[in-house]
Wavefront OBJ file of the C-alpha trace (Angstrom):
o trace
v 41.433 12.026 4.953
v 42.167 9.700 2.037
v 44.289 6.659 2.467
v 47.227 6.270 0.040
v 48.619 2.794 -0.682
v 51.308 1.165 -3.121
v 50.205 -2.207 -4.578
v 53.271 -4.392 -5.617
v 51.978 -6.795 -8.192
v 53.497 -10.141 -9.702
v 51.874 -11.075 -13.088
v 52.122 -13.626 -15.667
v 54.524 -11.948 -17.858
v 52.803 -12.921 -21.305
v 49.909 -10.584 -19.921
v 52.025 -7.786 -18.462
v 50.703 -5.160 -21.176
v 47.227 -6.089 -20.946
v 47.061 -6.004 -17.243
v 48.888 -2.531 -17.286
v 46.350 -1.148 -19.777
v 43.391 -2.532 -17.518
v 44.943 -1.108 -14.405
v 45.424 2.262 -16.076
v 41.653 2.404 -16.960
v 40.813 2.384 -13.193
v 40.270 6.024 -12.043
v 41.044 5.062 -8.419
v 44.632 4.030 -9.262
v 46.554 7.164 -9.464
v 49.809 5.805 -11.098
v 50.568 2.353 -12.712
v 54.396 1.575 -13.492
v 55.882 -1.516 -15.119
v 59.221 -2.145 -13.317
v 61.982 -4.476 -12.961
v 62.809 -6.542 -9.928
v 60.969 -8.889 -7.717
v 57.609 -7.395 -8.686
v 56.339 -6.521 -12.286
v 54.061 -3.512 -11.615
v 53.751 -1.047 -8.814
v 50.567 0.812 -8.435
v 49.818 3.878 -6.440
v 46.136 4.334 -5.282
v 43.876 6.269 -2.977
v 40.847 5.539 -1.227
v 38.516 7.241 1.147
v 39.661 4.923 4.031
v 41.186 1.491 4.639
v 38.050 -0.488 3.836
v 38.055 1.190 0.303
v 41.839 0.093 -0.227
v 40.614 -3.570 0.639
v 37.543 -3.422 -1.585
v 39.543 -2.132 -4.449
v 42.027 -4.802 -4.071
v 39.272 -7.562 -3.766
v 37.035 -6.241 -6.558
v 39.140 -4.391 -8.993
v 42.698 -5.415 -8.800
v 43.040 -9.189 -7.860
v 40.296 -10.373 -10.135
v 42.110 -9.236 -13.222
v 43.313 -12.466 -15.247
v 47.222 -12.859 -15.005
v 47.733 -11.232 -11.680
v 49.437 -13.908 -9.438
v 50.091 -11.902 -6.183
v 49.940 -8.668 -4.607
v 51.556 -7.016 -1.645
v 49.983 -3.847 -0.388
v 51.901 -1.107 1.362
v 49.651 1.416 3.177
v 51.237 4.773 3.617
v 51.315 5.909 7.324
v 52.928 9.465 6.840
v 53.487 11.399 3.817
l 1 2 3 4 5 6 7 8 9 10 11 12 13 14 15 16 17 18 19 20 21 22 23 24 25 26 27 28 29 30 31 32 33 34 35 36 37 38 39 40 41 42 43 44 45 46 47 48 49 50 51 52 53 54 55 56 57 58 59 60 61 62 63 64 65 66 67 68 69 70 71 72 73 74 75 76 77 78
């Protein structure tokens, strides 16, 4: 069963549009939303397992220039 997670992202605001565009090109990321509040972007993602979520964060999300911080919430029940 796939694992669903929400990634709450804080970014350098000057790079928000570029970061959103980069995230939207990633097929593993189901939805990318720019939001108001303590975070700048909220991403919904799915991976085959928890290791897949970790790998995606480590290799595909956090290395994007301008991303300052992430907080990941894994869905327990949907």
